[in-house]
N, C-alpha and C positions, 0 to 999 in steps of 0.2 A: 318488436324485439329490441332489447336494450343493448347498445353498443359497448357498454362498460362491463359486460359479463366476461369472466375469464374462463377459457376452456379448461377442462380437466387435464392435468399433467400425467405423463406416463410415469410409472414407478421407476425409481432409480435402480440401476444394476448394482450388484455387490461391489464391482470394481469402482464404480462412481462413488459409492458410499465411502469406500476406503480412501479414495483420492480426496474427497471433501474432509474426511477426518484428519488425514495427513496434513492438508493445507491449514486447517484450523490449529493443529498442534504446532506447525511451523510458525504461524502468526503469533501464537501465545509465547513461544520461545523467544521470538524477536522482541516482542513487547517487554518480556521480563528482562532481557539483556539490556534494553535501552533504559529501563528504569534504574538499573544498577549503575549506569554511567554517571560520573560526576557532572554537574551543571557547567557548561562552558561559560567562561568569563570573557567579556568583550568580543564575543563571536558575532558572526553575521546573522542578520534577521532574515526570515523567509526560507524558501526551499533551499536544499543543499545544492550548490552550484555544480558540483561534480556529477551529481545524478542526472542533471539535465544537459550537461555538456557546455554550458555557457557560464562565463564569469562576467559580472556586471559591477562596475565601480563608477560612481559618479555619472551614471547614465550612459556609459560607454560599455558595450558588450563585446567580449572577446571569445571567439570559438577556438577550441583546441583541436 
């Protein structure tokens, strides 16, 4: 028997299908909104610090 075989999945319920469709629509709306924003000049590189709760400048991290 091959260990890499994937077992068959259960069919999704209608509620799960609606939830997946809503999530995809939400992601598409966010992507469209981000494309419309102007490019930031002299901004920080890397992940948004507010999202992760840490600010790091010159190797020193500050938690709020």
